[in-house]
N, CA, C and O atoms as a printed pandas DataFrame, in Angstrom:
     atom_number atom_name residue_name chain_id  residue_number  x_coord  y_coord  z_coord
0              1         N          MET        A               1    0.816   -1.184    0.000
1              2        CA          MET        A               1    0.000    0.000    0.000
2              3         C          MET        A               1    0.864    1.253    0.000
3              4         O          MET        A               1    0.548    2.244   -0.658
4              5         N          ALA        A               2    1.960    1.189    0.752
5              6        CA          ALA        A               2    2.827    2.362    0.818
6              7         C          ALA        A               2    3.461    2.641   -0.537
7              8         O          ALA        A               2    3.610    3.793   -0.942
8              9         N          GLU        A               3    3.832    1.565   -1.235
9             10        CA          GLU        A               3    4.462    1.729   -2.538
10            11         C          GLU        A               3    3.499    2.303   -3.570
11            12         O          GLU        A               3    3.922    3.031   -4.468
12            13         N          SER        A               4    2.246    1.995   -3.459
13            14        CA          SER        A               4    1.262    2.475   -4.438
14            15         C          SER        A               4    0.837    3.918   -4.182
15            16         O          SER        A               4    0.178    4.535   -5.019
16            17         N          GLY        A               5    1.212    4.447   -3.033
17            18        CA          GLY        A               5    0.845    5.823   -2.711
18            19         C          GLY        A               5   -0.542    5.958   -2.109
19            20         O          GLY        A               5   -1.049    7.074   -1.991
20            21         N          THR        A               6   -1.175    4.844   -1.721
21            22        CA          THR        A               6   -2.521    4.917   -1.172
22            23         C          THR        A               6   -2.546    5.255    0.313
23            24         O          THR        A               6   -3.612    5.481    0.885
24            25         N          CYS        A               7   -1.363    5.289    0.939
25            26        CA          CYS        A               7   -1.327    5.671    2.352
26            27         C          CYS        A               7   -0.134    6.581    2.604
27            28         O          CYS        A               7    0.810    6.635    1.816
28            29         N          SER        A               8   -0.203    7.291    3.719
29            30        CA          SER        A               8    0.869    8.221    4.033
30            31         C          SER        A               8    1.934    7.600    4.918
31            32         O          SER        A               8    2.901    8.274    5.274
32            33         N          CYS        A               9    1.786    6.358    5.275
33            34        CA          CYS        A               9    2.758    5.683    6.132
34            35         C          CYS        A               9    3.983    5.280    5.321
35            36         O          CYS        A               9    3.922    5.151    4.098
36            37         N          GLU        A              10    5.064    5.091    6.004
37            38        CA          GLU        A              10    6.292    4.731    5.298
38            39         C          GLU        A              10    6.364    3.246    4.987
39            40         O          GLU        A              10    7.092    2.843    4.079
40            41         N          SER        A              11    5.625    2.426    5.717
41            42        CA          SER        A              11    5.647    0.989    5.421
42            43         C          SER        A              11    4.240    0.416    5.512
43            44         O          SER        A              11    3.391    0.909    6.255
44            45         N          ALA        A              12    4.019   -0.635    4.739
45            46        CA          ALA        A              12    2.691   -1.247    4.734
46            47         C          ALA        A              12    2.343   -1.827    6.094
47            48         O          ALA        A              12    1.187   -1.755    6.512
48            49         N          SER        A              13    3.312   -2.399    6.793
49            50        CA          SER        A              13    3.018   -2.988    8.103
50            51         C          SER        A              13    2.618   -1.910    9.101
51            52         O          SER        A              13    1.752   -2.151    9.942
52            53         N          GLU        A              14    3.221   -0.739    9.031
53            54        CA          GLU        A              14    2.843    0.359    9.924
54            55         C          GLU        A              14    1.405    0.791    9.630
55            56         O          GLU        A              14    0.625    1.035   10.551
56            57         N          TYR        A              15    1.067    0.882    8.372
57            58        CA          TYR        A              15   -0.276    1.266    7.970
58            59         C          TYR        A              15   -1.297    0.212    8.397
59            60         O          TYR        A              15   -2.394    0.548    8.844
60            61         N          THR        A              16   -0.932   -1.057    8.259
61            62        CA          THR        A              16   -1.803   -2.153    8.659
62            63         C          THR        A              16   -2.085   -2.087   10.153
63            64         O          THR        A              16   -3.228   -2.258   10.578
64            65         N          ASP        A              17   -1.059   -1.843   10.948
65            66        CA          ASP        A              17   -1.247   -1.737   12.398
66            67         C          ASP        A              17   -2.183   -0.589   12.747
67            68         O          ASP        A              17   -3.036   -0.728   13.624
68            69         N          GLU        A              18   -2.030    0.544   12.066
69            70        CA          GLU        A              18   -2.903    1.686   12.321
70            71         C          GLU        A              18   -4.351    1.364   11.978
71            72         O          GLU        A              18   -5.267    1.742   12.710
72            73         N          LEU        A              19   -4.556    0.667   10.869
73            74        CA          LEU        A              19   -5.918    0.307   10.474
74            75         C          LEU        A              19   -6.549   -0.644   11.472
75            76         O          LEU        A              19   -7.723   -0.506   11.814
76            77         N          ARG        A              20   -5.771   -1.607   11.937
77            78        CA          ARG        A              20   -6.304   -2.554   12.926
78            79         C          ARG        A              20   -6.652   -1.843   14.226
79            80         O          ARG        A              20   -7.686   -2.128   14.831
80            81         N          GLU        A              21   -5.808   -0.929   14.659
81            82        CA          GLU        A              21   -6.107   -0.155   15.862
82            83         C          GLU        A              21   -7.367    0.683   15.662
83            84         O          GLU        A              21   -8.201    0.778   16.561
84            85         N          LEU        A              22   -7.503    1.285   14.495
85            86        CA          LEU        A              22   -8.687    2.089   14.194
86            87         C          LEU        A              22   -9.950    1.237   14.215
87            88         O          LEU        A              22  -10.977    1.654   14.752
88            89         N          ALA        A              23   -9.874    0.044   13.631
89            90        CA          ALA        A              23  -11.039   -0.854   13.617
90            91         C          ALA        A              23  -11.431   -1.251   15.030
91            92         O          ALA        A              23  -12.617   -1.261   15.360
92            93         N          ASP        A              24  -10.444   -1.581   15.879
93            94        CA          ASP        A              24  -10.743   -1.966   17.260
94            95         C          ASP        A              24  -11.273   -0.793   18.063
95            96         O          ASP        A              24  -12.135   -0.971   18.924
96            97         N          LYS        A              25  -10.770    0.399   17.794
97            98        CA          LYS        A              25  -11.216    1.587   18.519
98            99         C          LYS        A              25  -12.674    1.904   18.193
99           100         O          LYS        A              25  -13.446    2.243   19.091
100          101         N          ASN        A              26  -13.056    1.798   16.930
101          102        CA          ASN        A              26  -14.412    2.147   16.510
102          103         C          ASN        A              26  -15.436    1.076   16.840
103          104         O          ASN        A              26  -16.558    1.402   17.227
104          105         N          LEU        A              27  -15.085   -0.172   16.699
105          106        CA          LEU        A              27  -16.010   -1.259   17.028
106          107         C          LEU        A              27  -15.204   -2.549   17.135
107          108         O          LEU        A              27  -14.779   -3.126   16.135
108          109         N          SER        A              28  -15.009   -2.977   18.361
109          110        CA          SER        A              28  -14.226   -4.188   18.580
110          111         C          SER        A              28  -14.971   -5.402   18.024
111          112         O          SER        A              28  -16.179   -5.354   17.792
112          113         N          LEU        A              29  -14.243   -6.468   17.819
113          114        CA          LEU        A              29  -14.840   -7.702   17.320
114          115         C          LEU        A              29  -15.912   -8.192   18.294
115          116         O          LEU        A              29  -16.971   -8.659   17.875
116          117         N          GLU        A              30  -15.632   -8.085   19.585
117          118        CA          GLU        A              30  -16.597   -8.526   20.591
118          119         C          GLU        A              30  -17.895   -7.714   20.509
119          120         O          GLU        A              30  -18.987   -8.282   20.546
120          121         N          ASN        A              31  -17.775   -6.400   20.398
121          122        CA          ASN        A              31  -18.967   -5.550   20.292
122          123         C          ASN        A              31  -19.719   -5.798   18.995
123          124         O          ASN        A              31  -20.950   -5.802   18.984
124          125         N          SER        A              32  -18.997   -6.003   17.909
125          126        CA          SER        A              32  -19.681   -6.243   16.633
126          127         C          SER        A              32  -20.411   -7.580   16.650
127          128         O          SER        A              32  -21.473   -7.706   16.040
128          129         N          GLU        A              33  -19.863   -8.580   17.337
129          130        CA          GLU        A              33  -20.559   -9.864   17.445
130          131         C          GLU        A              33  -21.840   -9.728   18.265
131          132         O          GLU        A              33  -22.868  -10.313   17.924
132          133         N          ALA        A              34  -21.771   -8.952   19.346
133          134        CA          ALA        A              34  -22.963   -8.731   20.171
134          135         C          ALA        A              34  -24.035   -7.991   19.379
135          136         O          ALA        A              34  -25.211   -8.349   19.441
136          137         N          ARG        A              35  -23.640   -6.970   18.643
137          138        CA          ARG        A              35  -24.600   -6.217   17.836
138          139         C          ARG        A              35  -25.169   -7.078   16.719
139          140         O          ARG        A              35  -26.336   -6.939   16.355
140          141         N          SER        A              36  -24.355   -7.955   16.184
141          142        CA          SER        A              36  -24.821   -8.857   15.132
142          143         C          SER        A              36  -25.958   -9.744   15.649
143          144         O          SER        A              36  -26.917  -10.009   14.924
144          145         N          LYS        A              37  -25.853  -10.196   16.887
145          146        CA          LYS        A              37  -26.914  -11.026   17.471
146          147         C          LYS        A              37  -28.225  -10.254   17.581
147          148         O          LYS        A              37  -29.302  -10.816   17.380
148          149         N          VAL        A              38  -28.130   -8.975   17.898
149          150        CA          VAL        A              38  -29.344   -8.144   17.976
150          151         C          VAL        A              38  -29.973   -8.028   16.592
151          152         O          VAL        A              38  -31.185   -8.179   16.443
152          153         N          PHE        A              39  -29.145   -7.760   15.576
153          154        CA          PHE        A              39  -29.688   -7.646   14.220
154          155         C          PHE        A              39  -30.288   -8.963   13.747
155          156         O          PHE        A              39  -31.301   -8.961   13.047
156          157         N          LYS        A              40  -29.682  -10.087   14.117
157          158        CA          LYS        A              40  -30.251  -11.391   13.761
158          159         C          LYS        A              40  -31.614  -11.574   14.429
159          160         O          LYS        A              40  -32.549  -12.091   13.818
160          161         N          ALA        A              41  -31.716  -11.149   15.683
161          162        CA          ALA        A              41  -32.999  -11.254   16.386
162          163         C          ALA        A              41  -34.054  -10.377   15.715
163          164         O          ALA        A              41  -35.229  -10.739   15.664
164          165         N          LEU        A              42  -33.632   -9.230   15.203
165          166        CA          LEU        A              42  -34.570   -8.316   14.552
166          167         C          LEU        A              42  -34.894   -8.724   13.113
167          168         O          LEU        A              42  -35.777   -8.133   12.491
168          169         N          SER        A              43  -34.203   -9.709   12.587
169          170        CA          SER        A              43  -34.371  -10.051   11.174
170          171         C          SER        A              43  -35.586  -10.925   10.887
171          172         O          SER        A              43  -35.850  -11.239    9.726
172          173         N          ASP        A              44  -36.317  -11.318   11.895
173          174        CA          ASP        A              44  -37.477  -12.182   11.699
174          175         C          ASP        A              44  -38.765  -11.370   11.795
175          176         O          ASP        A              44  -38.950  -10.629   12.760
176          177         N          PRO        A              45  -39.660  -11.495   10.813
177          178        CA          PRO        A              45  -40.913  -10.723   10.832
178          179         C          PRO        A              45  -41.775  -10.975   12.067
179          180         O          PRO        A              45  -42.407  -10.047   12.573
180          181         N          ILE        A              46  -41.811  -12.205   12.556
181          182        CA          ILE        A              46  -42.621  -12.498   13.745
182          183         C          ILE        A              46  -42.068  -11.752   14.949
183          184         O          ILE        A              46  -42.829  -11.195   15.740
184          185         N          ARG        A              47  -40.739  -11.738   15.092
185          186        CA          ARG        A              47  -40.150  -11.035   16.232
186          187         C          ARG        A              47  -40.374   -9.529   16.126
187          188         O          ARG        A              47  -40.575   -8.862   17.142
188          189         N          LEU        A              48  -40.342   -8.996   14.932
189          190        CA          LEU        A              48  -40.653   -7.574   14.759
190          191         C          LEU        A              48  -42.095   -7.287   15.156
191          192         O          LEU        A              48  -42.381   -6.260   15.772
192          193         N          ARG        A              49  -42.999   -8.191   14.804
193          194        CA          ARG        A              49  -44.406   -8.004   15.178
194          195         C          ARG        A              49  -44.587   -8.111   16.690
195          196         O          ARG        A              49  -45.386   -7.381   17.278
196          197         N          ILE        A              50  -43.845   -9.019   17.313
197          198        CA          ILE        A              50  -43.908   -9.138   18.773
198          199         C          ILE        A              50  -43.445   -7.836   19.413
199          200         O          ILE        A              50  -44.080   -7.342   20.344
200          201         N          LEU        A              51  -42.355   -7.283   18.925
201          202        CA          LEU        A              51  -41.871   -6.006   19.460
202          203         C          LEU        A              51  -42.907   -4.904   19.257
203          204         O          LEU        A              51  -43.103   -4.055   20.126
204          205         N          GLY        A              52  -43.566   -4.928   18.102
205          206        CA          GLY        A              52  -44.625   -3.956   17.859
206          207         C          GLY        A              52  -45.756   -4.087   18.866
207          208         O          GLY        A              52  -46.264   -3.084   19.367
208          209         N          LEU        A              53  -46.153   -5.322   19.165
209          210        CA          LEU        A              53  -47.199   -5.550   20.175
210          211         C          LEU        A              53  -46.760   -5.054   21.542
211          212         O          LEU        A              53  -47.503   -4.354   22.231
212          213         N          LEU        A              54  -45.542   -5.426   21.927
213          214        CA          LEU        A              54  -45.057   -5.079   23.258
214          215         C          LEU        A              54  -44.786   -3.585   23.403
215          216         O          LEU        A              54  -44.661   -3.077   24.517
216          217         N          SER        A              55  -44.695   -2.893   22.285
217          218        CA          SER        A              55  -44.510   -1.440   22.380
218          219         C          SER        A              55  -45.794   -0.767   22.864
219          220         O          SER        A              55  -45.767    0.361   23.357
220          221         N          SER        A              56  -46.925   -1.476   22.718
221          222        CA          SER        A              56  -48.207   -0.944   23.191
222          223         C          SER        A              56  -48.381   -1.153   24.685
223          224         O          SER        A              56  -48.833   -0.264   25.406
224          225         N          ARG        A              57  -48.010   -2.357   25.139
225          226        CA          ARG        A              57  -48.147   -2.668   26.560
226          227         C          ARG        A              57  -47.500   -4.012   26.857
227          228         O          ARG        A              57  -47.157   -4.772   25.952
228          229         N          GLU        A              58  -47.346   -4.280   28.123
229          230        CA          GLU        A              58  -46.850   -5.573   28.584
230          231         C          GLU        A              58  -47.874   -6.649   28.232
231          232         O          GLU        A              58  -49.078   -6.410   28.318
232          233         N          MET        A              59  -47.399   -7.835   27.836
233          234        CA          MET        A              59  -48.320   -8.924   27.481
234          235         C          MET        A              59  -47.781  -10.259   27.968
235          236         O          MET        A              59  -46.573  -10.454   28.097
236          237         N          CYS        A              60  -48.702  -11.168   28.233
237          238        CA          CYS        A              60  -48.299  -12.529   28.563
238          239         C          CYS        A              60  -48.188  -13.327   27.257
239          240         O          CYS        A              60  -48.648  -12.889   26.203
240          241         N          VAL        A              61  -47.580  -14.481   27.354
241          242        CA          VAL        A              61  -47.366  -15.308   26.169
242          243         C          VAL        A              61  -48.689  -15.628   25.479
243          244         O          VAL        A              61  -48.764  -15.626   24.250
244          245         N          CYS        A              62  -49.728  -15.901   26.260
245          246        CA          CYS        A              62  -51.010  -16.268   25.648
246          247         C          CYS        A              62  -51.576  -15.125   24.807
247          248         O          CYS        A              62  -52.202  -15.374   23.777
248          249         N          GLU        A              63  -51.368  -13.885   25.225
249          250        CA          GLU        A              63  -51.844  -12.749   24.433
250          251         C          GLU        A              63  -51.070  -12.625   23.124
251          252         O          GLU        A              63  -51.652  -12.351   22.075
252          253         N          VAL        A              64  -49.758  -12.827   23.191
253          254        CA          VAL        A              64  -48.932  -12.788   21.977
254          255         C          VAL        A              64  -49.373  -13.900   21.029
255          256         O          VAL        A              64  -49.459  -13.693   19.819
256          257         N          MET        A              65  -49.653  -15.080   21.585
257          258        CA          MET        A              65  -50.114  -16.215   20.772
258          259         C          MET        A              65  -51.384  -15.869   20.009
259          260         O          MET        A              65  -51.470  -16.085   18.800
260          261         N          VAL        A              66  -52.357  -15.336   20.713
261          262        CA          VAL        A              66  -53.654  -15.024   20.108
262          263         C          VAL        A              66  -53.506  -13.912   19.070
263          264         O          VAL        A              66  -54.035  -14.012   17.963
264          265         N          ALA        A              67  -52.792  -12.867   19.432
265          266        CA          ALA        A              67  -52.655  -11.708   18.542
266          267         C          ALA        A              67  -51.982  -12.070   17.225
267          268         O          ALA        A              67  -52.339  -11.540   16.173
268          269         N          LEU        A              68  -51.005  -12.977   17.285
269          270        CA          LEU        A              68  -50.241  -13.309   16.072
270          271         C          LEU        A              68  -50.542  -14.704   15.529
271          272         O          LEU        A              68  -49.882  -15.171   14.600
272          273         N          ASP        A              69  -51.543  -15.369   16.114
273          274        CA          ASP        A              69  -51.946  -16.709   15.682
274          275         C          ASP        A              69  -50.753  -17.668   15.696
275          276         O          ASP        A              69  -50.450  -18.318   14.695
276          277         N          LEU        A              70  -50.082  -17.742   16.850
277          278        CA          LEU        A              70  -48.914  -18.599   17.030
278          279         C          LEU        A              70  -49.240  -19.696   18.039
279          280         O          LEU        A              70  -50.137  -19.546   18.868
280          281         N          THR        A              71  -48.504  -20.791   17.959
281          282        CA          THR        A              71  -48.603  -21.808   18.999
282          283         C          THR        A              71  -47.776  -21.337   20.196
283          284         O          THR        A              71  -46.940  -20.442   20.070
284          285         N          GLN        A              72  -48.017  -21.942   21.345
285          286        CA          GLN        A              72  -47.274  -21.550   22.542
286          287         C          GLN        A              72  -45.773  -21.790   22.364
287          288         O          GLN        A              72  -44.985  -20.913   22.718
288          289         N          PRO        A              73  -45.337  -22.944   21.829
289          290        CA          PRO        A              73  -43.893  -23.139   21.655
290          291         C          PRO        A              73  -43.265  -22.116   20.704
291          292         O          PRO        A              73  -42.142  -21.668   20.935
292          293         N          THR        A              74  -43.974  -21.747   19.646
293          294        CA          THR        A              74  -43.442  -20.770   18.692
294          295         C          THR        A              74  -43.327  -19.394   19.327
295          296         O          THR        A              74  -42.305  -18.724   19.179
296          297         N          ALA        A              75  -44.362  -18.970   20.031
297          298        CA          ALA        A              75  -44.331  -17.667   20.700
298          299         C          ALA        A              75  -43.210  -17.634   21.736
299          300         O          ALA        A              75  -42.458  -16.663   21.807
300          301         N          SER        A              76  -43.098  -18.681   22.529
301          302        CA          SER        A              76  -42.058  -18.739   23.552
302          303         C          SER        A              76  -40.666  -18.736   22.939
303          304         O          SER        A              76  -39.751  -18.105   23.469
304          305         N          HIS        A              77  -40.504  -19.438   21.827
305          306        CA          HIS        A              77  -39.215  -19.479   21.129
306          307         C          HIS        A              77  -38.786  -18.074   20.707
307          308         O          HIS        A              77  -37.654  -17.664   20.960
308          309         N          HIS        A              78  -39.684  -17.348   20.071
309          310        CA          HIS        A              78  -39.361  -15.998   19.600
310          311         C          HIS        A              78  -39.127  -15.031   20.765
311          312         O          HIS        A              78  -38.225  -14.194   20.709
312          313         N          LEU        A              79  -39.927  -15.146   21.801
313          314        CA          LEU        A              79  -39.729  -14.295   22.976
314          315         C          LEU        A              79  -38.389  -14.586   23.646
315          316         O          LEU        A              79  -37.718  -13.670   24.121
316          317         N          ARG        A              80  -38.004  -15.844   23.686
317          318        CA          ARG        A              80  -36.720  -16.215   24.283
318          319         C          ARG        A              80  -35.555  -15.612   23.493
319          320         O          ARG        A              80  -34.587  -15.132   24.084
320          321         N          ILE        A              81  -35.646  -15.634   22.163
321          322        CA          ILE        A              81  -34.607  -15.029   21.335
322          323         C          ILE        A              81  -34.502  -13.535   21.624
323          324         O          ILE        A              81  -33.401  -13.006   21.775
324          325         N          LEU        A              82  -35.639  -12.860   21.701
325          326        CA          LEU        A              82  -35.643  -11.422   21.995
326          327         C          LEU        A              82  -35.125  -11.139   23.402
327          328         O          LEU        A              82  -34.469  -10.125   23.640
328          329         N          GLU        A              83  -35.423  -12.031   24.318
329          330        CA          GLU        A              83  -34.946  -11.855   25.687
330          331         C          GLU        A              83  -33.438  -12.103   25.781
331          332         O          GLU        A              83  -32.746  -11.425   26.541
332          333         N          ASN        A              84  -32.934  -13.057   25.025
333          334        CA          ASN        A              84  -31.503  -13.379   25.053
334          335         C          ASN        A              84  -30.625  -12.226   24.574
335          336         O          ASN        A              84  -29.460  -12.135   24.962
336          337         N          VAL        A              85  -31.167  -11.352   23.741
337          338        CA          VAL        A              85  -30.399  -10.188   23.280
338          339         C          VAL        A              85  -30.855   -8.918   23.997
339          340         O          VAL        A              85  -30.541   -7.808   23.568
340          341         N          ALA        A              86  -31.589   -9.089   25.078
341          342        CA          ALA        A              86  -32.014   -8.003   25.963
342          343         C          ALA        A              86  -32.917   -6.973   25.289
343          344         O          ALA        A              86  -32.893   -5.798   25.653
344          345         N          LEU        A              87  -33.712   -7.403   24.312
345          346        CA          LEU        A              87  -34.693   -6.501   23.712
346          347         C          LEU        A              87  -36.010   -6.538   24.471
347          348         O          LEU        A              87  -36.744   -5.550   24.497
348          349         N          VAL        A              88  -36.309   -7.674   25.087
349          350        CA          VAL        A              88  -37.488   -7.770   25.939
350          351         C          VAL        A              88  -37.073   -8.334   27.293
351          352         O          VAL        A              88  -36.038   -8.986   27.428
352          353         N          LYS        A              89  -37.902   -8.066   28.281
353          354        CA          LYS        A              89  -37.671   -8.614   29.619
354          355         C          LYS        A              89  -38.951   -9.268   30.093
355          356         O          LYS        A              89  -40.039   -8.957   29.610
356          357         N          ASP        A              90  -38.811  -10.175   31.040
357          358        CA          ASP        A              90  -39.998  -10.847   31.555
358          359         C          ASP        A              90  -40.198  -10.538   33.029
359          360         O          ASP        A              90  -39.280  -10.146   33.750
360          361         N          ARG        A              91  -41.441  -10.735   33.437
361          362        CA          ARG        A              91  -41.841  -10.546   34.825
362          363         C          ARG        A              91  -42.810  -11.667   35.160
363          364         O          ARG        A              91  -43.807  -11.864   34.464
364          365         N          LYS        A              92  -42.520  -12.393   36.213
365          366        CA          LYS        A              92  -43.379  -13.506   36.595
366          367         C          LYS        A              92  -44.366  -13.059   37.659
367          368         O          LYS        A              92  -44.027  -12.362   38.615
368          369         N          GLU        A              93  -45.607  -13.492   37.449
369          370        CA          GLU        A              93  -46.678  -13.225   38.402
370          371         C          GLU        A              93  -47.458  -14.519   38.553
371          372         O          GLU        A              93  -48.299  -14.857   37.720
372          373         N          GLY        A              94  -47.164  -15.240   39.635
373          374        CA          GLY        A              94  -47.758  -16.561   39.795
374          375         C          GLY        A              94  -47.244  -17.489   38.711
375          376         O          GLY        A              94  -46.036  -17.622   38.519
376          377         N          LYS        A              95  -48.159  -18.127   38.007
377          378        CA          LYS        A              95  -47.737  -19.015   36.919
378          379         C          LYS        A              95  -47.631  -18.287   35.580
379          380         O          LYS        A              95  -47.241  -18.890   34.580
380          381         N          TRP        A              96  -47.970  -17.008   35.551
381          382        CA          TRP        A              96  -47.941  -16.230   34.313
382          383         C          TRP        A              96  -46.608  -15.525   34.143
383          384         O          TRP        A              96  -45.984  -15.098   35.114
384          385         N          VAL        A              97  -46.182  -15.411   32.887
385          386        CA          VAL        A              97  -44.976  -14.659   32.553
386          387         C          VAL        A              97  -45.383  -13.536   31.616
387          388         O          VAL        A              97  -45.968  -13.775   30.560
388          389         N          PHE        A              98  -45.072  -12.323   32.007
389          390        CA          PHE        A              98  -45.402  -11.143   31.219
390          391         C          PHE        A              98  -44.130  -10.585   30.600
391          392         O          PHE        A              98  -43.074  -10.551   31.232
392          393         N          TYR        A              99  -44.252  -10.150   29.359
393          394        CA          TYR        A              99  -43.108   -9.611   28.629
394          395         C          TYR        A              99  -43.341   -8.147   28.310
395          396         O          TYR        A              99  -44.469   -7.710   28.080
396          397         N          SER        A             100  -42.238   -7.395   28.302
397          398        CA          SER        A             100  -42.294   -5.984   27.939
398          399         C          SER        A             100  -40.988   -5.596   27.243
399          400         O          SER        A             100  -40.014   -6.347   27.261
400          401         N          ILE        A             101  -40.987   -4.432   26.640
401          402        CA          ILE        A             101  -39.795   -3.912   25.980
402          403         C          ILE        A             101  -38.742   -3.617   27.058
403          404         O          ILE        A             101  -39.034   -2.928   28.036
404          405         N          ALA        A             102  -37.533   -4.130   26.883
405          406        CA          ALA        A             102  -36.485   -3.957   27.890
406          407         C          ALA        A             102  -35.801   -2.603   27.790
407          408         O          ALA        A             102  -35.432   -2.010   28.803
408          409         N          LYS        A             103  -35.635   -2.121   26.577
409          410        CA          LYS        A             103  -34.926   -0.860   26.361
410          411         C          LYS        A             103  -35.795    0.063   25.509
411          412         O          LYS        A             103  -35.629    0.126   24.291
412          413         N          PRO        A             104  -36.715    0.774   26.145
413          414        CA          PRO        A             104  -37.621    1.633   25.375
414          415         C          PRO        A             104  -36.891    2.648   24.489
415          416         O          PRO        A             104  -37.350    2.939   23.385
416          417         N          ASP        A             105  -35.768    3.185   24.954
417          418        CA          ASP        A             105  -35.025    4.162   24.146
418          419         C          ASP        A             105  -34.510    3.528   22.857
419          420         O          ASP        A             105  -34.574    4.134   21.787
420          421         N          PHE        A             106  -34.003    2.308   22.971
421          422        CA          PHE        A             106  -33.521    1.595   21.793
422          423         C          PHE        A             106  -34.672    1.350   20.829
423          424         O          PHE        A             106  -34.541    1.529   19.618
424          425         N          PHE        A             107  -35.797    0.939   21.391
425          426        CA          PHE        A             107  -36.960    0.658   20.553
426          427         C          PHE        A             107  -37.451    1.915   19.859
427          428         O          PHE        A             107  -37.834    1.862   18.690
428          429         N          GLU        A             108  -37.448    3.039   20.548
429          430        CA          GLU        A             108  -37.873    4.305   19.929
430          431         C          GLU        A             108  -36.948    4.674   18.773
431          432         O          GLU        A             108  -37.398    5.222   17.767
432          433         N          GLY        A             109  -35.658    4.375   18.912
433          434        CA          GLY        A             109  -34.717    4.618   17.815
434          435         C          GLY        A             109  -35.072    3.784   16.592
435          436         O          GLY        A             109  -34.976    4.263   15.462
436          437         N          ILE        A             110  -35.476    2.555   16.810
437          438        CA          ILE        A             110  -35.887    1.684   15.707
438          439         C          ILE        A             110  -37.162    2.225   15.064
439          440         O          ILE        A             110  -37.290    2.233   13.840
440          441         N          ARG        A             111  -38.098    2.673   15.887
441          442        CA          ARG        A             111  -39.359    3.213   15.354
442          443         C          ARG        A             111  -39.107    4.427   14.476
443          444         O          ARG        A             111  -39.802    4.616   13.478
444          445         N          LYS        A             112  -38.136    5.249   14.822
445          446        CA          LYS        A             112  -37.818    6.432   14.030
446          447         C          LYS        A             112  -37.291    6.067   12.645
447          448         O          LYS        A             112  -37.364    6.869   11.714
448          449         N          LEU        A             113  -36.759    4.850   12.517
449          450        CA          LEU        A             113  -36.306    4.380   11.219
450          451         C          LEU        A             113  -37.481    3.920   10.357
451          452         O          LEU        A             113  -37.299    3.478    9.222
452          453         N          GLU        A             114  -38.681    4.030   10.911
453          454        CA          GLU        A             114  -39.925    3.642   10.253
454          455         C          GLU        A             114  -39.945    2.175    9.866
455          456         O          GLU        A             114  -40.462    1.792    8.816
456          457         N          ILE        A             115  -39.355    1.348   10.763
457          458        CA          ILE        A             115  -39.390   -0.092   10.559
458          459         C          ILE        A             115  -40.785   -0.607   10.861
459          460         O          ILE        A             115  -41.267   -1.537   10.215
460          461         N          PHE        A             116  -41.436    0.008   11.853
461          462        CA          PHE        A             116  -42.769   -0.450   12.244
462          463         C          PHE        A             116  -43.810    0.482   11.683
463          464         O          PHE        A             116  -45.004    0.274   11.897
């Protein structure tokens, strides 16, 4: 790269080190992997619809099932994925489990992108 004039460094290895440091400074591999999991969770239409429902109010699994015409295992599977990436949180009340948006600010940012 240095020989081609595409960088101002005196050697390609020096330039490579600077680029690697810049990449780690802006978004480490660990952070990018964590963010990738969030995007994967958001990539499913059912999970997006669940988030849309939960943006209105807290709901139990049975309400999510009825609203989206899902079986209990399917609804629970999708809610678990959303919970694993901290997009939703649960609250137990007796034998019932209620779900709500875990990070309302994050969700509002998504809404501004007109995803929903």
